[in-house]
C-alpha positions as CSV (number, residue, x, y, z in Angstrom):
1,M,0.0,0.0,0.0
2,K,1.6,3.2,-1.2
3,E,1.5,6.0,1.4
4,K,0.3,9.4,0.1
5,L,0.6,12.9,1.6
6,Y,-3.1,12.9,2.7
7,T,-2.8,9.4,4.3
8,I,0.3,10.0,6.4
9,E,-1.5,11.2,9.6
10,L,-3.9,8.3,9.6
11,H,-1.2,5.7,8.9
12,D,1.0,7.2,11.6
13,A,-1.9,6.9,14.0
14,L,-2.7,3.3,13.1
15,T,1.0,2.2,13.5
16,S,1.5,4.2,16.8
17,E,0.8,1.1,19.0
18,D,-1.6,3.3,21.0
19,E,-4.8,1.8,22.5
20,C,-6.7,4.1,20.2
21,P,-5.1,5.6,17.0
22,F,-7.7,8.4,17.1
23,C,-6.8,9.3,20.7
24,W,-3.2,9.4,19.5
25,L,-4.1,11.6,16.6
26,E,-6.2,14.0,18.7
27,R,-3.4,14.5,21.2
28,K,-1.0,15.2,18.4
29,L,-3.4,17.7,16.8
30,E,-4.2,19.4,20.1
31,Q,-0.5,19.9,20.9
32,E,0.2,21.2,17.4
33,A,-2.7,23.7,17.7
34,I,-1.5,24.9,21.1
35,E,2.1,25.3,19.8
36,F,0.7,27.2,16.8
37,V,-1.5,29.6,18.8
38,L,1.3,30.3,21.3
39,G,4.1,30.4,18.7
40,S,4.8,33.6,16.8
41,S,1.3,33.6,15.4
42,Y,0.0,35.3,18.6
43,M,1.6,38.5,17.4
44,E,-0.5,38.5,14.2
45,S,-3.7,40.6,14.6
46,D,-5.7,38.5,12.1
47,M,-4.8,35.4,14.2
48,R,-6.0,37.0,17.4
49,D,-9.1,38.2,15.7
50,K,-9.9,34.5,15.1
51,T,-9.2,33.4,18.7
52,D,-11.0,36.5,20.0
53,R,-14.2,35.3,18.4
54,A,-13.8,31.5,18.9
55,G,-12.4,31.6,22.4
56,F,-11.2,28.5,24.2
57,C,-12.9,25.8,26.2
58,R,-11.9,25.2,29.9
59,C,-9.8,22.2,29.0
60,H,-7.7,24.0,26.4
61,T,-7.5,27.2,28.4
62,K,-5.8,25.1,31.1
63,A,-3.6,23.4,28.5
64,M,-2.5,26.8,27.2
65,F,-1.6,28.0,30.7
66,D,0.3,24.8,31.4
67,Y,2.2,25.1,28.1
68,G,3.8,28.3,29.2
69,N,4.7,31.4,27.2
70,N,3.2,33.9,29.6
71,L,3.5,36.8,27.1
72,G,1.7,34.8,24.4
73,N,-1.1,33.9,26.7
74,A,-1.3,37.5,27.9
75,W,-1.8,38.9,24.4
76,I,-4.3,36.2,23.4
77,F,-6.5,36.6,26.5
78,K,-6.1,40.4,26.6
79,T,-7.8,40.7,23.2
80,R,-10.3,37.9,24.0
81,L,-11.3,39.7,27.1
82,T,-11.7,43.0,25.2
83,W,-14.0,41.3,22.7
84,M,-16.0,39.5,25.4
85,R,-16.4,42.8,27.4
86,Q,-17.8,44.5,24.3
87,Q,-20.2,41.7,23.5
88,L,-21.3,41.2,27.0
89,K,-22.0,44.9,27.4
90,K,-24.3,44.7,24.3
91,Q,-26.1,41.8,25.9
92,M,-26.5,43.5,29.3
93,D,-27.7,46.7,27.6
94,G,-30.4,44.8,25.8
95,F,-31.4,42.6,28.7
96,S,-35.0,42.7,29.9
97,P,-35.8,40.7,33.0
98,Q,-38.8,38.5,32.7
99,P,-41.8,39.3,34.9
100,A,-41.8,37.6,38.3
101,A,-43.6,34.3,38.3
102,L,-47.0,34.4,39.8
103,F,-47.9,32.4,42.9
104,G,-44.4,31.4,43.5
105,K,-44.1,29.4,40.3
106,R,-40.6,29.0,39.0
107,K,-39.1,28.6,35.6
108,K,-38.7,25.0,34.3
109,D,-35.3,23.5,34.9
110,G,-33.0,24.2,31.9
111,E,-35.0,27.2,30.7
112,E,-32.5,30.1,30.3
113,C,-32.9,33.8,30.1
114,S,-31.5,35.5,26.9
115,L,-28.3,36.7,28.6
116,T,-27.5,33.3,30.2
117,G,-28.2,31.7,26.8
118,W,-25.7,33.9,25.1
119,I,-23.0,33.1,27.7
120,R,-23.7,29.4,27.4
121,Q,-23.4,29.6,23.7
122,E,-20.0,31.3,24.0
123,E,-18.9,28.4,26.1
124,T,-19.7,25.9,23.3
125,H,-16.9,26.9,20.9
126,C,-13.1,26.8,21.1
127,Y,-10.4,27.6,18.6
128,V,-8.4,24.5,19.4
129,C,-11.4,22.2,19.5
130,R,-12.5,23.5,16.1
131,R,-9.0,23.2,14.6
132,V,-8.7,19.6,15.8
133,K,-12.1,18.6,14.7
134,E,-11.6,19.9,11.1
135,T,-8.5,17.7,10.7
136,Y,-10.1,14.8,12.5
137,D,-13.1,14.9,10.2
138,R,-10.7,14.9,7.2
139,V,-9.0,11.8,8.6
140,L,-12.3,10.0,8.9
141,D,-13.0,10.9,5.3
142,T,-9.5,9.5,4.4
143,F,-10.4,6.3,6.4
144,I,-13.5,5.8,4.3
145,Y,-11.7,6.6,1.0
146,Q,-9.0,4.0,1.8
147,I,-11.5,1.3,2.8
148,K,-13.1,1.9,-0.6
149,H,-9.9,2.1,-2.7
150,E,-7.1,0.4,-0.9
151,K,-7.5,-3.4,-0.3
152,E,-4.5,-3.6,2.0
153,F,-5.7,-0.7,4.2
154,L,-8.1,-2.9,6.2
155,D,-5.2,-5.2,7.1
156,L,-3.4,-2.2,8.6
157,V,-6.4,-1.3,10.7
158,M,-6.7,-4.9,12.0
159,K,-3.1,-4.8,13.1
160,S,-3.8,-1.9,15.4
161,K,-5.1,-2.2,19.0
162,G,-8.6,-1.2,18.1
163,F,-10.2,2.0,19.3
164,C,-11.5,3.6,22.5
165,I,-15.3,3.3,22.8
166,H,-15.8,7.0,22.1
167,H,-13.9,7.0,18.8
168,F,-15.3,3.6,17.9
169,G,-18.7,5.3,17.9
170,D,-17.5,7.9,15.4
171,L,-16.0,5.2,13.2
172,V,-19.2,3.1,13.2
173,Q,-21.2,6.2,12.4
174,V,-19.1,7.3,9.4
175,C,-18.8,3.7,8.0
176,D,-22.6,3.2,8.3
177,R,-23.2,6.5,6.5
178,E,-20.6,6.3,3.8
179,L,-20.0,2.6,2.9
180,G,-22.0,0.5,0.5
181,K,-23.8,-2.7,1.4
182,K,-21.0,-5.1,0.4
183,E,-18.4,-2.9,2.1
184,K,-20.4,-2.9,5.3
185,E,-20.8,-6.6,5.2
186,Q,-17.0,-6.9,5.0
187,V,-16.0,-4.1,7.4
188,F,-18.3,-4.3,10.3
189,P,-17.7,-7.9,11.3
190,L,-14.0,-7.3,11.3
191,L,-14.2,-4.1,13.3
192,F,-16.5,-5.7,15.8
193,Q,-14.3,-8.7,16.2
194,Q,-11.3,-6.5,16.7
195,M,-13.0,-4.4,19.4
196,D,-14.2,-7.4,21.3
197,R,-10.7,-9.0,21.2
198,E,-8.9,-5.8,22.3
199,L,-11.4,-5.0,25.1
200,V,-10.9,-8.6,26.3
201,R,-7.2,-8.1,26.3
202,V,-7.4,-4.9,28.4
203,Q,-10.0,-6.6,30.7
204,E,-7.5,-9.4,31.4
205,D,-4.8,-6.9,32.1
206,I,-6.8,-4.9,34.7
207,D,-8.2,-8.1,36.2
208,W,-4.6,-9.4,36.7
209,L,-3.5,-6.0,38.2
210,I,-6.1,-6.5,40.9
211,E,-5.1,-10.1,41.4
212,K,-1.5,-9.0,41.9
213,Y,-2.5,-7.2,45.1
214,D,-3.4,-10.5,46.6
215,Y,-0.4,-11.6,48.8
216,Q,-0.5,-15.1,47.1
217,N,0.5,-13.4,43.8
218,Q,3.0,-10.9,45.0
219,D,6.0,-12.9,43.5
220,K,4.3,-13.5,40.2
221,D,5.0,-11.6,37.0
222,W,3.0,-8.4,36.4
223,K,2.6,-9.4,32.7
224,N,1.1,-6.4,30.9
225,S,-0.9,-5.1,33.9
226,Q,1.2,-2.3,35.4
227,D,-0.4,0.4,33.2
228,A,-3.7,-1.3,33.0
229,V,-5.6,1.4,34.9
230,Q,-4.8,4.3,32.5
231,R,-5.3,2.0,29.4
232,T,-8.7,0.9,30.7
233,M,-9.7,4.5,31.3
234,Q,-8.6,5.3,27.7
235,K,-10.5,2.4,26.2
236,I,-13.7,3.4,28.1
237,I,-13.7,7.2,27.6
238,G,-10.8,8.2,25.4
239,G,-7.8,10.5,25.9
240,H,-4.5,9.8,27.7
241,P,-5.1,10.2,31.5
242,A,-1.5,9.4,32.4
243,D,0.0,12.0,30.1
244,P,2.4,14.5,31.7
245,V,1.5,18.2,31.3
246,F,2.4,19.4,27.8
247,R,4.9,22.3,28.1
248,S,6.9,24.5,25.9
249,Q,10.5,23.2,25.4
250,K,11.8,26.7,24.7
């Protein structure tokens, strides 16, 4: 199978030996996005205009702080704060409190006023999340393209350790939407067998980790169980819970 420019990221992920190639890819894309934002690009006004409007989720705000570059963070969040102040002022100026409820009746749970609704909407978008998702979506498209046009590609997928359950859901969804009937009949049984096999493997590892705490097993080999907790966490929910903080090397 000949590697092409647009397949490199996906092939690197599948050969990474990670518990989930898509978790591996997302971590790589997130780190690249943070390095990009806090590199020299923070001095470019058009770049800060994008981050001002998109903002950052809590997770990536913390990741940017941990990464370092105090000056870069200062510039980015200075102009983000300026933009948010302006927009919030408009919302507050136009805010009209609703009439008090009669006879002590309260609003239904989850029902928001217009100002709170605007704030919650601002919390739903993030420059890093969007940048990662755009590339991730292209990788899923590449996955489908290769299933359709590269016979050897499925062999490469089967040699991986499967996927976390979160990303497996994405994969099943895109395959169900994009593949033809015969392709589905070939692909789904293989993906399901792989997931079952790899989840059993991780289950055996974490079971043995627990057994090792029994005094009767204290002298026995750990096998592959010493990092079973973090790998089980990853299989169930995704991500890399044992990762060290990502910091600037400069």
